[in-house]
DOZA-410606 format. One record per residue (C-alpha): x, y, z; residue number from 1. Coordinates in steps of 0.05 Angstrom, whole numbers, always signed. Example, Ala and Ser with C-alpha at 12.3 -4.5 7.8 and 13.67 -1.06 7.14 Angstrom:
# DOZA-410606
+--------+--------+--------+------+
|      u |      v |      w | resi |
+--------+--------+--------+------+
|   +246 |    -90 |   +156 |    1 |
|   +273 |    -21 |   +143 |    2 |
+--------+--------+--------+------+
***
This chain:
# DOZA-410606
+--------+--------+--------+------+
|      u |      v |      w | resi |
+--------+--------+--------+------+
|     +0 |     +0 |     -1 |    1 |
|    +24 |    +69 |    -18 |    2 |
|    +27 |   +117 |    +39 |    3 |
|    +39 |   +191 |    +43 |    4 |
|    +82 |   +219 |    +99 |    5 |
|    +56 |   +285 |   +130 |    6 |
|   +108 |   +325 |   +170 |    7 |
|    +81 |   +382 |   +213 |    8 |
|   +134 |   +436 |   +207 |    9 |
|    +93 |   +500 |   +207 |   10 |
|   +103 |   +522 |   +280 |   11 |
|   +154 |   +571 |   +306 |   12 |
|   +173 |   +539 |   +373 |   13 |
|   +163 |   +602 |   +412 |   14 |
|   +188 |   +566 |   +476 |   15 |
|   +257 |   +566 |   +445 |   16 |
|   +259 |   +637 |   +420 |   17 |
|   +336 |   +640 |   +432 |   18 |
|   +343 |   +586 |   +376 |   19 |
|   +283 |   +601 |   +332 |   20 |
|   +288 |   +675 |   +319 |   21 |
|   +317 |   +663 |   +251 |   22 |
|   +299 |   +591 |   +235 |   23 |
|   +240 |   +543 |   +249 |   24 |
|   +249 |   +492 |   +303 |   25 |
|   +253 |   +436 |   +258 |   26 |
|   +320 |   +463 |   +228 |   27 |
|   +357 |   +458 |   +294 |   28 |
|   +415 |   +414 |   +283 |   29 |
|   +431 |   +349 |   +318 |   30 |
|   +496 |   +314 |   +302 |   31 |
|   +507 |   +359 |   +241 |   32 |
|   +439 |   +349 |   +210 |   33 |
|   +373 |   +385 |   +220 |   34 |
|   +314 |   +350 |   +255 |   35 |
|   +274 |   +347 |   +191 |   36 |
|   +331 |   +320 |   +152 |   37 |
|   +336 |   +262 |   +202 |   38 |
|   +261 |   +251 |   +193 |   39 |
|   +265 |   +252 |   +116 |   40 |
|   +324 |   +202 |   +120 |   41 |
|   +285 |   +154 |   +167 |   42 |
|   +225 |   +157 |   +116 |   43 |
|   +269 |   +139 |    +58 |   44 |
|   +303 |    +81 |    +99 |   45 |
|   +232 |    +55 |   +114 |   46 |
|   +214 |    +55 |    +38 |   47 |
|   +170 |   +119 |    +43 |   48 |
|   +181 |   +163 |    -18 |   49 |
|   +120 |   +208 |    -20 |   50 |
|   +133 |   +261 |    +34 |   51 |
|    +90 |   +325 |    +45 |   52 |
|   +116 |   +379 |    +90 |   53 |
|    +69 |   +432 |   +119 |   54 |
|   +104 |   +498 |   +120 |   55 |
|    +90 |   +562 |   +159 |   56 |
|   +142 |   +600 |   +199 |   57 |
|   +204 |   +611 |   +155 |   58 |
|   +180 |   +558 |   +109 |   59 |
|   +227 |   +579 |    +53 |   60 |
|   +287 |   +558 |    +93 |   61 |
|   +257 |   +488 |    +99 |   62 |
|   +247 |   +484 |    +22 |   63 |
|   +320 |   +506 |    +11 |   64 |
|   +343 |   +448 |    +57 |   65 |
|   +300 |   +393 |    +29 |   66 |
|   +293 |   +415 |    -42 |   67 |
|   +257 |   +360 |    -84 |   68 |
|   +256 |   +308 |    -31 |   69 |
|   +185 |   +331 |    -11 |   70 |
|   +123 |   +365 |    -32 |   71 |
|   +100 |   +425 |     +5 |   72 |
|    +34 |   +458 |    +29 |   73 |
|    +28 |   +521 |    +68 |   74 |
|     -9 |   +540 |   +131 |   75 |
|    -13 |   +615 |   +125 |   76 |
|    -47 |   +621 |   +194 |   77 |
|    +10 |   +587 |   +229 |   78 |
|    +18 |   +641 |   +283 |   79 |
|    -54 |   +629 |   +309 |   80 |
|    -70 |   +556 |   +293 |   81 |
|    -47 |   +488 |   +315 |   82 |
|    -35 |   +420 |   +281 |   83 |
|   -108 |   +402 |   +265 |   84 |
|   -114 |   +465 |   +222 |   85 |
|    -48 |   +448 |   +188 |   86 |
|    -78 |   +380 |   +173 |   87 |
|   -136 |   +416 |   +143 |   88 |
|    -91 |   +454 |    +98 |   89 |
|    -63 |   +390 |    +69 |   90 |
|   -129 |   +362 |    +49 |   91 |
|   -117 |   +369 |    -26 |   92 |
|    -50 |   +336 |    -21 |   93 |
|    -68 |   +276 |    +22 |   94 |
|   -143 |   +269 |    +30 |   95 |
|   -166 |   +198 |    +16 |   96 |
|    -99 |   +165 |    +22 |   97 |
|    -66 |   +126 |    +79 |   98 |
|    -22 |   +174 |   +116 |   99 |
|    +34 |   +171 |   +167 |  100 |
|    +36 |   +235 |   +212 |  101 |
|   +103 |   +259 |   +239 |  102 |
|   +110 |   +317 |   +285 |  103 |
|   +166 |   +364 |   +261 |  104 |
|   +199 |   +372 |   +330 |  105 |
|   +208 |   +297 |   +343 |  106 |
|   +278 |   +266 |   +340 |  107 |
|   +273 |   +189 |   +339 |  108 |
|   +307 |   +123 |   +324 |  109 |
|   +294 |   +105 |   +250 |  110 |
|   +273 |    +35 |   +274 |  111 |
|   +211 |    +65 |   +304 |  112 |
|   +185 |    +88 |   +237 |  113 |
|   +202 |    +18 |   +206 |  114 |
|   +165 |    -16 |   +261 |  115 |
|   +101 |    +23 |   +249 |  116 |
|   +105 |    +16 |   +174 |  117 |
|   +114 |    -60 |   +175 |  118 |
|    +58 |    -70 |   +225 |  119 |
|     -1 |   -104 |   +191 |  120 |
|    -48 |    -60 |   +230 |  121 |
|    -77 |     -3 |   +189 |  122 |
|    -84 |    +46 |   +245 |  123 |
|    -30 |    +52 |   +298 |  124 |
|     +2 |   +100 |   +346 |  125 |
|    +71 |    +94 |   +377 |  126 |
|    +68 |    +96 |   +452 |  127 |
|   +126 |   +100 |   +502 |  128 |
|   +104 |    +60 |   +562 |  129 |
|   +169 |    +69 |   +600 |  130 |
|   +182 |   +144 |   +596 |  131 |
|   +177 |   +187 |   +658 |  132 |
|   +113 |   +229 |   +649 |  133 |
|   +106 |   +301 |   +666 |  134 |
|    +52 |   +353 |   +657 |  135 |
|    +79 |   +374 |   +586 |  136 |
|    +75 |   +305 |   +558 |  137 |
|    +20 |   +285 |   +507 |  138 |
|     -7 |   +228 |   +551 |  139 |
|    -47 |   +169 |   +528 |  140 |
|    -96 |   +121 |   +557 |  141 |
|    -89 |    +49 |   +532 |  142 |
|   -133 |     -9 |   +546 |  143 |
|   -121 |    -79 |   +517 |  144 |
|    -70 |    -52 |   +467 |  145 |
|   -121 |     -4 |   +441 |  146 |
|   -114 |    +71 |   +442 |  147 |
|   -172 |   +103 |   +479 |  148 |
|   -158 |   +174 |   +494 |  149 |
|    -99 |   +226 |   +483 |  150 |
|    -89 |   +293 |   +516 |  151 |
|    -41 |   +331 |   +559 |  152 |
|    -92 |   +342 |   +613 |  153 |
|    -96 |   +267 |   +628 |  154 |
|    -76 |   +256 |   +703 |  155 |
|     -8 |   +223 |   +712 |  156 |
|    -36 |   +166 |   +752 |  157 |
|    -86 |   +148 |   +699 |  158 |
|    -40 |   +154 |   +638 |  159 |
|    -11 |    +92 |   +607 |  160 |
|    +47 |   +127 |   +571 |  161 |
|    +66 |   +183 |   +525 |  162 |
|    +48 |   +189 |   +452 |  163 |
|   +109 |   +191 |   +405 |  164 |
|    +97 |   +239 |   +347 |  165 |
|    +86 |   +181 |   +297 |  166 |
|    +14 |   +161 |   +278 |  167 |
|     -5 |   +115 |   +222 |  168 |
|    -75 |   +117 |   +193 |  169 |
|   -108 |    +77 |   +137 |  170 |
|   -144 |   +111 |    +81 |  171 |
|   -213 |   +101 |   +115 |  172 |
|   -192 |   +131 |   +181 |  173 |
|   -154 |   +189 |   +145 |  174 |
|   -218 |   +210 |   +109 |  175 |
|   -255 |   +212 |   +177 |  176 |
|   -196 |   +252 |   +209 |  177 |
|   -198 |   +303 |   +151 |  178 |
|   -272 |   +309 |   +160 |  179 |
|   -261 |   +324 |   +235 |  180 |
|   -208 |   +377 |   +216 |  181 |
|   -258 |   +408 |   +170 |  182 |
|   -310 |   +412 |   +223 |  183 |
|   -263 |   +444 |   +272 |  184 |
|   -240 |   +495 |   +220 |  185 |
|   -315 |   +515 |   +207 |  186 |
|   -326 |   +525 |   +282 |  187 |
|   -261 |   +567 |   +283 |  188 |
|   -228 |   +521 |   +335 |  189 |
|   -160 |   +537 |   +309 |  190 |
|   -123 |   +520 |   +375 |  191 |
|   -140 |   +445 |   +367 |  192 |
|    -88 |   +392 |   +355 |  193 |
|    -92 |   +329 |   +315 |  194 |
|   -103 |   +286 |   +377 |  195 |
|   -167 |   +330 |   +392 |  196 |
|   -195 |   +306 |   +326 |  197 |
|   -173 |   +236 |   +339 |  198 |
|   -208 |   +231 |   +406 |  199 |
|   -273 |   +239 |   +368 |  200 |
|   -258 |   +177 |   +327 |  201 |
|   -227 |   +132 |   +382 |  202 |
|   -296 |   +113 |   +411 |  203 |
|   -316 |    +77 |   +349 |  204 |
|   -251 |    +61 |   +312 |  205 |
|   -195 |    +15 |   +332 |  206 |
|   -125 |    +48 |   +334 |  207 |
|    -71 |     +0 |   +359 |  208 |
|    -19 |    +22 |   +410 |  209 |
|    +50 |     +0 |   +390 |  210 |
|   +105 |     +2 |   +443 |  211 |
|   +173 |    +35 |   +430 |  212 |
|   +210 |    -21 |   +465 |  213 |
|   +260 |    +28 |   +494 |  214 |
|   +281 |    +58 |   +426 |  215 |
|   +306 |   +127 |   +435 |  216 |
|   +262 |   +188 |   +416 |  217 |
|   +249 |   +257 |   +444 |  218 |
|   +200 |   +315 |   +432 |  219 |
|   +240 |   +379 |   +430 |  220 |
|   +202 |   +434 |   +467 |  221 |
|   +256 |   +465 |   +510 |  222 |
|   +329 |   +475 |   +509 |  223 |
|   +341 |   +418 |   +556 |  224 |
|   +305 |   +373 |   +506 |  225 |
|   +352 |   +395 |   +452 |  226 |
|   +412 |   +379 |   +496 |  227 |
|   +386 |   +310 |   +510 |  228 |
|   +373 |   +298 |   +436 |  229 |
|   +445 |   +315 |   +421 |  230 |
|   +466 |   +267 |   +475 |  231 |
|   +423 |   +213 |   +445 |  232 |
|   +456 |   +225 |   +378 |  233 |
|   +523 |   +209 |   +407 |  234 |
|   +503 |   +146 |   +443 |  235 |
|   +438 |   +122 |   +404 |  236 |
|   +407 |   +104 |   +473 |  237 |
|   +367 |   +139 |   +525 |  238 |
|   +409 |   +180 |   +575 |  239 |
|   +381 |   +140 |   +633 |  240 |
|   +381 |    +70 |   +598 |  241 |
|   +445 |    +47 |   +632 |  242 |
|   +417 |    +64 |   +701 |  243 |
|   +353 |    +26 |   +686 |  244 |
|   +394 |    -34 |   +662 |  245 |
|   +435 |    -33 |   +727 |  246 |
|   +370 |    -35 |   +766 |  247 |
|   +342 |    -94 |   +726 |  248 |
|   +408 |   -133 |   +735 |  249 |
|   +406 |   -119 |   +811 |  250 |
|   +331 |   -143 |   +812 |  251 |
|   +347 |   -206 |   +773 |  252 |
|   +407 |   -223 |   +817 |  253 |
|   +363 |   -217 |   +879 |  254 |
|   +310 |   -262 |   +849 |  255 |
|   +364 |   -315 |   +833 |  256 |
|   +390 |   -313 |   +906 |  257 |
|   +319 |   -318 |   +932 |  258 |
|   +304 |   -376 |   +888 |  259 |
|   +368 |   -412 |   +908 |  260 |
|   +353 |   -404 |   +982 |  261 |
|   +281 |   -433 |   +970 |  262 |
|   +309 |   -492 |   +932 |  263 |
|   +361 |   -503 |   +987 |  264 |
|   +307 |   -502 |  +1042 |  265 |
|   +262 |   -550 |  +1005 |  266 |
|   +319 |   -596 |   +992 |  267 |
|   +331 |   -604 |  +1067 |  268 |
|   +258 |   -611 |  +1082 |  269 |
|   +244 |   -669 |  +1034 |  270 |
|   +259 |   -737 |  +1065 |  271 |
|   +310 |   -777 |  +1028 |  272 |
|   +294 |   -852 |  +1006 |  273 |
|   +331 |   -910 |  +1033 |  274 |
|   +361 |   -965 |   +996 |  275 |
|   +399 |   -966 |   +929 |  276 |
|   +381 |   -933 |   +863 |  277 |
|   +410 |   -918 |   +795 |  278 |
|   +423 |   -846 |   +770 |  279 |
|   +417 |   -844 |   +694 |  280 |
|   +412 |   -786 |   +646 |  281 |
|   +365 |   -789 |   +587 |  282 |
|   +418 |   -810 |   +536 |  283 |
|   +463 |   -850 |   +583 |  284 |
|   +474 |   -924 |   +571 |  285 |
|   +455 |   -972 |   +626 |  286 |
|   +528 |   -998 |   +635 |  287 |
|   +550 |   -925 |   +646 |  288 |
|   +500 |   -909 |   +699 |  289 |
|   +521 |   -889 |   +768 |  290 |
|   +498 |   -930 |   +828 |  291 |
|   +480 |   -891 |   +890 |  292 |
|   +465 |   -913 |   +961 |  293 |
|   +412 |   -867 |   +996 |  294 |
|   +404 |   -856 |  +1069 |  295 |
|   +369 |   -805 |  +1112 |  296 |
|   +430 |   -763 |  +1120 |  297 |
|   +463 |   -720 |  +1067 |  298 |
|   +511 |   -764 |  +1024 |  299 |
|   +580 |   -746 |   +999 |  300 |
|   +609 |   -785 |   +941 |  301 |
|   +676 |   -817 |   +953 |  302 |
|   +731 |   -818 |   +900 |  303 |
|   +707 |   -858 |   +839 |  304 |
|   +731 |   -930 |   +834 |  305 |
|   +769 |   -946 |   +772 |  306 |
|   +742 |  -1017 |   +763 |  307 |
|   +673 |  -1036 |   +740 |  308 |
|   +623 |  -1013 |   +687 |  309 |
|   +606 |   -950 |   +724 |  310 |
|   +626 |   -906 |   +780 |  311 |
|   +601 |   -929 |   +848 |  312 |
|   +589 |   -881 |   +906 |  313 |
|   +574 |   -897 |   +978 |  314 |
|   +560 |   -857 |  +1040 |  315 |
+--------+--------+--------+------+
***
């Protein structure tokens, strides 16, 4: 199935004015390349060639960077609108087609895009179930691997995880979302995000929640996020992944010790049989079997006898 990639790059990034006075946020550089260049390269690696970029603030600068790698649409009201209106502006370029939505301020592992593209499910949203949530996060409620609701206002104790800025919708679901964007635009609800339109559809339509499996990603809203993204680019892992791995190792070690202690206790509790018996493994020949004499006390094998068909032990 041919899919269109829709990258939302119209916003200015007003919370990072020190960096975005002259360029849009998606042109901030990480490891020598702009954010949007990383995204386009990830699309090409995933086999996605049809890329549409929604332009707004300093859009000509983005066109100079990407050139013919993408098609372009404009949101001329970028200063007073949000992503759902940007989606409405792309209706002629994408309406009726299967669409993969990517937020222009997300830096992510290319494997995440490949995972959602290769998924047999038509509608899917990437969810990070392990991230530490805060009030700024776009949180999600997931039940039985199904996306139920998305919003920043969801209480932290209810949220299942954070939405990564990568959403895949089939052609049928895309048409419904464009219809929602048209309704919101007619009602002049320009401050609405894509997830506000999606929430109207999640009641009756199945959208799968696909976990990130600890692949790195970050939404760049503040300068500290940009610093973390540059750290990720150097290591290709989360900054806190090593600490979490150490904690898991300690936990596994503690479980092994606990299990060994339980086995040891049970071993002494069980009565030992009396008499003689033969110890054999599954593939051992009978003549190579080991004869053992049991008693109520613990037994210790003596040095093996050199004669005979097998080694004989006694207590």
